[in-house]
C-alpha positions as CSV (number, residue, x, y, z in Angstrom):
1,M,28.4,166.3,220.9
2,N,26.5,163.1,220.8
3,V,27.8,159.7,222.3
4,N,28.2,158.5,218.9
5,R,31.3,161.4,217.3
6,I,32.6,160.5,221.6
7,V,32.9,156.8,221.1
8,R,34.1,156.9,217.4
9,I,36.9,159.7,219.6
10,I,38.1,157.2,222.3
11,A,37.9,154.3,219.6
12,G,40.4,155.9,217.4
13,F,43.0,157.7,220.3
14,F,42.5,153.6,221.2
15,I,43.3,152.5,218.6
16,L,46.3,154.9,217.8
17,L,47.9,154.9,221.4
18,S,48.2,150.9,221.1
19,L,49.8,150.8,218.3
20,T,52.3,153.9,219.7
21,L,52.9,151.7,223.2
22,A,53.8,148.6,220.7
23,H,55.9,150.3,218.9
24,F,57.7,152.1,221.8
25,S,58.4,148.5,223.4
26,G,59.7,147.2,220.3
27,Q,56.8,144.8,219.4
28,V,56.0,146.7,216.2
29,D,58.5,148.0,213.8
30,L,55.9,150.9,212.3
31,S,59.3,151.8,210.2
32,H,58.9,148.8,207.6
33,V,55.5,149.2,205.6
34,S,53.4,146.9,207.6
35,W,49.2,145.5,207.2
36,L,49.8,148.2,210.7
37,W,49.5,151.7,208.8
38,F,46.3,150.2,207.9
39,T,45.0,150.0,212.2
40,A,47.1,153.6,212.0
41,F,45.0,155.2,209.2
42,V,41.7,153.4,210.3
43,G,42.1,155.1,214.4
44,A,42.9,158.4,213.0
45,N,40.8,158.4,209.9
46,L,38.1,157.7,213.2
47,F,39.9,160.2,215.8
48,Q,39.8,162.4,213.6
49,S,35.4,161.8,212.3
50,G,35.1,162.0,215.9
51,F,35.9,166.1,215.5
52,T,34.8,166.4,212.0
53,T,31.9,164.6,211.4
54,F,33.6,163.8,208.4
55,C,33.8,159.8,207.3
56,P,34.5,158.5,204.0
57,M,32.5,154.8,205.4
58,D,30.0,156.4,205.8
59,I,29.7,158.0,202.5
60,F,30.4,154.6,201.0
61,L,27.9,153.0,202.6
62,R,25.4,155.7,202.6
63,K,26.0,155.3,198.0
64,L,24.5,151.3,198.7
65,G,21.7,152.3,199.9
66,V,22.1,150.9,203.7
67,P,19.4,153.4,205.9
68,D,20.6,155.5,209.0
69,S,20.1,154.8,212.1
70,S,19.0,157.8,213.4
71,G,15.2,157.0,213.0
72,T,15.1,153.5,214.2
73,C,15.6,153.9,218.4
74,K,16.2,156.8,220.2
75,L,16.7,157.0,224.1
C-alpha cells in the first residue's frame, strides 16, 4: 500500500464514521432521501478505492485528459 491508498481509506472511513455518529446521535435522519446519501456514497467510494484502486472519478478525469501526477514529484 502507498500513501495515496491509505489516505483514501482513512478519508472514506472518517466520512462514513461521521455520518454514522450523527445518525445515531439523532442529528441526522438517514431514513429519508437526502443529500447525505451522496455523502455516504462518496465516503464508501473513497474507502473501497483505497483497497481496490478502482475509482470512477479517476477514469472520468483521465478521459477528460487530466494528466497523472505520478511523474511530477517523487519523494
